[in-house]
MDTraj code that builds the backbone (N, CA, C; nanometers):
import mdtraj as md
import numpy as np

residues = "MET LYS VAL VAL ILE ALA GLY VAL PHE PRO SER THR ALA ARG GLU LYS ILE ILE ASP THR PHE PRO SER ASP TRP ASP VAL ALA PHE LEU ARG PRO GLU ASP ILE GLU ARG GLU ILE GLY THR ALA ASP THR LEU ILE LEU GLU HIS VAL GLN VAL ASN ALA ALA LEU LEU GLU LYS ALA PRO ALA LEU LYS LEU VAL GLN ILE GLY ALA GLY TYR ASN ASN VAL ASN LEU ASP ASP CYS THR ARG ARG GLY GLY ALA TYR ALA GLY ILE ARG PRO LEU LEU VAL GLN GLU PRO HIS LEU PRO GLY TRP PHE GLN GLU GLY ALA TRP ARG".split()
xyz = np.array([
    [-0.4520, 1.5858, -0.6378],
    [-0.3873, 1.5070, -0.5349],
    [-0.4906, 1.4771, -0.4275],
    [-0.5051, 1.3512, -0.3932],
    [-0.5957, 1.3127, -0.2860],
    [-0.5135, 1.2693, -0.1658],
    [-0.5375, 1.3362, -0.0537],
    [-0.4688, 1.3090, 0.0714],
    [-0.5719, 1.2586, 0.1717],
    [-0.5464, 1.1425, 0.2287],
    [-0.6332, 1.0884, 0.3322],
    [-0.5569, 1.0926, 0.4640],
    [-0.6157, 1.1604, 0.5614],
    [-0.5562, 1.1736, 0.6939],
    [-0.6446, 1.0964, 0.7908],
    [-0.5860, 0.9991, 0.8577],
    [-0.6620, 0.9174, 0.9521],
    [-0.6039, 0.9349, 1.0919],
    [-0.6889, 0.9740, 1.1823],
    [-0.6500, 0.9941, 1.3205],
    [-0.7612, 1.0660, 1.3929],
    [-0.7402, 1.0927, 1.5188],
    [-0.8389, 1.1658, 1.5983],
    [-0.7788, 1.3028, 1.6274],
    [-0.8355, 1.4056, 1.5653],
    [-0.7827, 1.5407, 1.5759],
    [-0.8928, 1.6371, 1.6178],
    [-0.8626, 1.7324, 1.7044],
    [-0.9609, 1.8374, 1.7340],
    [-0.9888, 1.9196, 1.6075],
    [-1.1055, 1.9793, 1.5997],
    [-1.1425, 2.0555, 1.4793],
    [-1.0438, 2.1677, 1.4508],
    [-0.9887, 2.2320, 1.5532],
    [-0.8918, 2.3400, 1.5285],
    [-0.7654, 2.2863, 1.4631],
    [-0.7227, 2.1667, 1.5018],
    [-0.6049, 2.1064, 1.4391],
    [-0.6349, 2.0700, 1.2942],
    [-0.7544, 2.0148, 1.2675],
    [-0.7914, 1.9800, 1.1292],
    [-0.7877, 2.1039, 1.0408],
    [-0.8420, 2.2144, 1.0890],
    [-0.8428, 2.3385, 1.0107],
    [-0.7009, 2.3849, 0.9798],
    [-0.6134, 2.3804, 1.0793],
    [-0.4747, 2.4230, 1.0573],
    [-0.4045, 2.3326, 0.9571],
    [-0.4293, 2.2030, 0.9681],
    [-0.3654, 2.1087, 0.8764],
    [-0.4167, 2.1304, 0.7345],
    [-0.5466, 2.1408, 0.7175],
    [-0.6046, 2.1617, 0.5838],
    [-0.5516, 2.2899, 0.5208],
    [-0.5348, 2.3941, 0.6012],
    [-0.4851, 2.5215, 0.5485],
    [-0.3438, 2.5122, 0.4925],
    [-0.2680, 2.4091, 0.5282],
    [-0.1310, 2.3970, 0.4765],
    [-0.1270, 2.3356, 0.3366],
    [-0.2379, 2.2775, 0.2921],
    [-0.2411, 2.2135, 0.1607],
    [-0.2988, 2.3080, 0.0560],
    [-0.2603, 2.2928, -0.0703],
    [-0.3197, 2.3738, -0.1768],
    [-0.4715, 2.3548, -0.1801],
    [-0.5426, 2.4595, -0.2125],
    [-0.6893, 2.4565, -0.2073],
    [-0.7515, 2.3601, -0.3080],
    [-0.6798, 2.3252, -0.4138],
    [-0.7371, 2.2345, -0.5132],
    [-0.7096, 2.0860, -0.4824],
    [-0.6465, 2.0579, -0.3694],
    [-0.6243, 1.9199, -0.3290],
    [-0.7460, 1.8686, -0.2538],
    [-0.7743, 1.7411, -0.2705],
    [-0.8820, 1.6742, -0.1991],
    [-0.8225, 1.6164, -0.0703],
    [-0.8547, 1.6789, 0.0435],
    [-0.8020, 1.6352, 0.1729],
    [-0.9181, 1.5828, 0.2560],
    [-0.9094, 1.4547, 0.2946],
    [-1.0159, 1.3920, 0.3727],
    [-0.9628, 1.3524, 0.5098],
    [-1.0357, 1.3890, 0.6139],
    [-1.0050, 1.3461, 0.7498],
    [-1.0983, 1.2331, 0.7871],
    [-1.0423, 1.1256, 0.8393],
    [-1.1219, 1.0102, 0.8798],
    [-1.0762, 0.9602, 1.0160],
    [-1.1662, 0.8944, 1.0842],
    [-1.1269, 0.8203, 1.2038],
    [-1.0511, 0.6971, 1.1539],
    [-0.9546, 0.6472, 1.2298],
    [-0.8763, 0.5320, 1.1835],
    [-0.9615, 0.4135, 1.1386],
    [-1.0713, 0.3885, 1.2047],
    [-1.1544, 0.2728, 1.1688],
    [-1.2307, 0.2922, 1.0378],
    [-1.2326, 0.4150, 0.9834],
    [-1.3048, 0.4439, 0.8597],
    [-1.2140, 0.4593, 0.7376],
    [-1.0859, 0.4309, 0.7516],
    [-0.9894, 0.4596, 0.6454],
    [-1.0197, 0.3866, 0.5144],
    [-1.0705, 0.2652, 0.5213],
    [-1.0941, 0.1888, 0.3988],
    [-1.1963, 0.2542, 0.3073],
    [-1.2762, 0.3434, 0.3602],
    [-1.3774, 0.4142, 0.2811],
    [-1.3147, 0.5027, 0.1736],
    [-1.1944, 0.5532, 0.1952],
    [-1.1340, 0.6525, 0.1055],
    [-1.0002, 0.6124, 0.0445],
    [-0.9377, 0.5045, 0.0893],
    [-0.7996, 0.4802, 0.0459],
    [-0.7863, 0.4300, -0.0974],
    [-0.8935, 0.3850, -0.1582],
    [-0.8846, 0.3299, -0.2935],
    [-0.8321, 0.4275, -0.3966],
    [-0.8546, 0.5577, -0.3767],
    [-0.8093, 0.6591, -0.4718],
    [-0.7075, 0.7558, -0.4117],
    [-0.6562, 0.7232, -0.2947],
    [-0.5623, 0.8135, -0.2265],
    [-0.4235, 0.8089, -0.2892],
    [-0.3659, 0.9274, -0.3085],
    [-0.2256, 0.9384, -0.3497],
    [-0.1351, 0.9338, -0.2270],
    [-0.1863, 0.9884, -0.1173],
    [-0.1081, 1.0037, 0.0045],
    [-0.1926, 0.9648, 0.1250],
    [-0.1326, 0.8907, 0.2161],
    [-0.1956, 0.8609, 0.3441],
    [-0.1121, 0.9247, 0.4533],
    [-0.1771, 0.9964, 0.5422],
    [-0.1129, 1.0528, 0.6601],
    [-0.1850, 0.9892, 0.7782],
    [-0.1125, 0.9085, 0.8546],
    [-0.1778, 0.8188, 0.9485],
    [-0.1296, 0.8360, 1.0922],
    [-0.2222, 0.8208, 1.1826],
    [-0.1957, 0.8121, 1.3255],
    [-0.2700, 0.6895, 1.3759],
    [-0.2002, 0.5972, 1.4372],
    [-0.2612, 0.4793, 1.4999],
    [-0.3339, 0.3894, 1.4000],
    [-0.2760, 0.3706, 1.2833],
    [-0.3308, 0.2817, 1.1812],
    [-0.2216, 0.1823, 1.1432],
    [-0.2564, 0.0549, 1.1358],
    [-0.1615, -0.0476, 1.0948],
    [-0.1356, -0.0360, 0.9446],
    [-0.0101, -0.0200, 0.9065],
    [0.0291, -0.0157, 0.7656],
    [0.0925, -0.1506, 0.7332],
    [0.0206, -0.2289, 0.6531],
    [0.0666, -0.3631, 0.6193],
    [0.0185, -0.3964, 0.4779],
    [0.0493, -0.5165, 0.4330],
    [0.0148, -0.5558, 0.2958],
    [-0.1350, -0.5442, 0.2701],
    [-0.2179, -0.5823, 0.3658],
    [-0.3632, -0.5762, 0.3468],
    [-0.4102, -0.4336, 0.3213],
    [-0.3570, -0.3371, 0.3945],
    [-0.3940, -0.1970, 0.3739],
    [-0.3392, -0.1464, 0.2409],
    [-0.2141, -0.1756, 0.2114],
    [-0.1497, -0.1249, 0.0903],
    [-0.2159, -0.1778, -0.0369],
    [-0.2651, -0.2999, -0.0332],
    [-0.3327, -0.3568, -0.1500],
    [-0.4610, -0.2819, -0.1842],
    [-0.5207, -0.2164, -0.0875],
    [-0.6459, -0.1431, -0.1083],
    [-0.6224, -0.0015, -0.1586],
    [-0.4959, 0.0354, -0.1809],
    [-0.4618, 0.1717, -0.2218],
    [-0.3705, 0.1687, -0.3444],
    [-0.4240, 0.1326, -0.4611],
    [-0.3395, 0.1166, -0.5801],
    [-0.2747, 0.2462, -0.6309],
    [-0.3330, 0.3621, -0.6013],
    [-0.2774, 0.4892, -0.6489],
    [-0.1749, 0.5488, -0.5526],
    [-0.1511, 0.4827, -0.4416],
    [-0.0691, 0.5359, -0.3335],
    [0.0748, 0.5628, -0.3756],
    [0.1231, 0.6832, -0.3398],
    [0.2605, 0.7232, -0.3676],
    [0.3399, 0.7498, -0.2404],
    [0.2688, 0.7879, -0.1328],
    [0.3372, 0.8258, -0.0091],
    [0.2534, 0.7865, 0.1113],
    [0.3202, 0.7300, 0.2119],
    [0.2590, 0.7072, 0.3423],
    [0.3390, 0.7887, 0.4423],
    [0.2706, 0.8753, 0.5130],
    [0.3326, 0.9592, 0.6155],
    [0.2768, 0.9160, 0.7501],
    [0.3639, 0.8856, 0.8430],
    [0.3184, 0.8451, 0.9755],
    [0.3708, 0.9421, 1.0792],
    [0.3158, 0.9340, 1.1979],
    [0.3651, 1.0142, 1.3095],
    [0.4930, 0.9526, 1.3635],
    [0.5259, 0.9878, 1.4839],
    [0.6488, 0.9376, 1.5458],
    [0.6422, 0.7867, 1.5644],
    [0.7498, 0.7178, 1.5329],
    [0.7599, 0.5749, 1.5560],
    [0.7110, 0.4916, 1.4389],
    [0.7580, 0.3681, 1.4346],
    [0.7216, 0.2762, 1.3273],
    [0.6496, 0.1528, 1.3805],
    [0.5997, 0.1585, 1.5027],
    [0.5398, 0.0396, 1.5624],
    [0.4128, -0.0061, 1.4909],
    [0.3499, 0.0781, 1.4107],
    [0.2305, 0.0409, 1.3354],
    [0.2607, 0.0103, 1.1890],
    [0.3887, 0.0032, 1.1531],
    [0.4269, -0.0117, 1.0131],
    [0.5038, -0.1411, 0.9922],
    [0.4574, -0.2222, 0.8989],
    [0.5302, -0.3412, 0.8586],
    [0.6238, -0.2983, 0.7456],
    [0.7487, -0.2734, 0.7793],
    [0.8443, -0.2211, 0.6816],
    [0.8709, -0.3196, 0.5680],
    [0.8653, -0.4481, 0.5948],
    [0.8846, -0.5471, 0.4875],
    [0.7727, -0.5350, 0.3836],
    [0.6467, -0.5217, 0.4306],
    [0.5345, -0.5051, 0.3379],
    [0.5489, -0.3758, 0.2580],
    [0.5924, -0.2701, 0.3237],
    [0.6102, -0.1416, 0.2551],
    [0.7199, -0.1505, 0.1501],
    [0.8278, -0.2179, 0.1823],
    [0.9383, -0.2335, 0.0875],
    [0.8933, -0.3119, -0.0354],
    [0.8185, -0.4191, -0.0128],
    [0.7678, -0.4978, -0.1261],
    [0.6742, -0.4159, -0.2134],
    [0.5932, -0.3310, -0.1533],
    [0.4947, -0.2500, -0.2266],
    [0.5628, -0.1396, -0.3067],
    [0.6706, -0.0843, -0.2543],
    [0.7363, 0.0289, -0.3180],
    [0.6657, 0.1578, -0.2796],
    [0.7194, 0.2709, -0.3196],
    [0.6634, 0.3998, -0.2827],
    [0.7509, 0.4645, -0.1769],
    [0.7039, 0.5724, -0.1222],
    [0.7788, 0.6471, -0.0218],
    [0.7089, 0.6352, 0.1130],
    [0.7880, 0.6194, 0.2166],
    [0.7360, 0.6096, 0.3523],
    [0.8187, 0.7017, 0.4393],
    [0.7511, 0.7850, 0.5152],
    [0.8205, 0.8847, 0.5956],
    [0.7604, 0.8900, 0.7341],
    [0.8415, 0.9239, 0.8316],
    [0.7936, 0.9407, 0.9681],
    [0.8359, 1.0759, 1.0218],
    [0.7417, 1.1475, 1.0786],
    [0.7701, 1.2761, 1.1414],
    [0.6946, 1.2836, 1.2724],
    [0.7108, 1.3932, 1.3421],
    [0.6365, 1.4082, 1.4675],
    [0.4868, 1.4145, 1.4378],
    [0.4036, 1.3900, 1.5364],
    [0.2586, 1.3838, 1.5125],
    [0.2035, 1.5078, 1.4443],
    [0.0957, 1.4890, 1.3696],
    [0.0382, 1.5953, 1.2883],
    [-0.0335, 1.7041, 1.3674],
    [-0.0431, 1.6894, 1.4988],
    [-0.1009, 1.7988, 1.5763],
    [-0.0093, 1.9200, 1.5715],
    [0.1158, 1.8977, 1.5330],
    [0.2088, 2.0073, 1.5085],
    [0.1974, 2.0422, 1.3612],
    [0.1751, 2.1676, 1.3301],
    [0.1595, 2.2065, 1.1900],
    [0.2879, 2.1790, 1.1141],
    [0.2771, 2.1214, 0.9956],
    [0.3907, 2.0845, 0.9117],
    [0.3843, 2.1630, 0.7807],
    [0.4235, 2.2893, 0.7788],
    [0.4067, 2.3708, 0.6584],
    [0.4891, 2.3239, 0.5397],
    [0.5928, 2.2446, 0.5600],
    [0.6763, 2.1995, 0.4480],
    [0.6141, 2.0840, 0.3713],
    [0.5170, 2.0151, 0.4250],
    [0.4641, 1.8965, 0.3578],
    [0.4068, 1.9244, 0.2200],
    [0.3165, 2.0205, 0.2018],
    [0.2627, 2.0412, 0.0667],
    [0.3703, 2.0763, -0.0356],
    [0.4664, 2.1574, 0.0032],
    [0.5748, 2.1910, -0.0886],
    [0.6554, 2.0684, -0.1267],
    [0.6752, 1.9826, -0.0320],
    [0.7485, 1.8588, -0.0554],
    [0.6750, 1.7736, -0.1572],
    [0.5416, 1.7638, -0.1456],
    [0.4628, 1.6887, -0.2418],
    [0.4706, 1.7540, -0.3793],
    [0.4496, 1.8854, -0.3844],
    [0.4436, 1.9552, -0.5126],
    [0.5765, 1.9492, -0.5864],
    [0.6862, 1.9528, -0.5138],
    [0.8179, 1.9515, -0.5777],
    [0.8546, 1.8133, -0.6295],
    [0.7707, 1.7135, -0.6013],
    [0.7963, 1.5797, -0.6507],
    [0.9006, 1.5037, -0.5712],
    [0.9308, 1.5484, -0.4486],
    [1.0322, 1.4812, -0.3688],
    [0.9933, 1.3391, -0.3331],
    [0.8639, 1.3059, -0.3425],
    [0.8169, 1.1715, -0.3085],
    [0.8325, 1.0747, -0.4252],
    [0.8729, 1.1214, -0.5408],
    [0.8823, 1.0320, -0.6582],
    [1.0072, 0.9486, -0.6548],
])
top = md.Topology()
chain = top.add_chain()
for i, resn in enumerate(residues, 1):
    res = top.add_residue(resn, chain, resSeq=i)
    for name in ("N", "CA", "C"):
        top.add_atom(name, md.element.get_by_symbol(name[0]), res)
traj = md.Trajectory(xyz[None], top)
């Protein structure tokens, strides 16, 4: 499973977030402006302050889940609906989300 997380996070937050995922998962942290470098093979995008639209989704053919922080102001829901897949919104990732990896592993995103 490849997870791409885009946002600006302190190193302590990145460590806590990475620790919640299984050790055999490929978890990449990127600045929002660098997301295109990794999204081509991403199964999951976890985004803060990134526009989710048709142009972004077309660059991520393996994508199964987009997870965003609070609010949908950066998400074009029509583009997401046309693309298919799962889209979820939760509070910002600076809060540890221990249920996320289990949710992925159990196949709840399918």
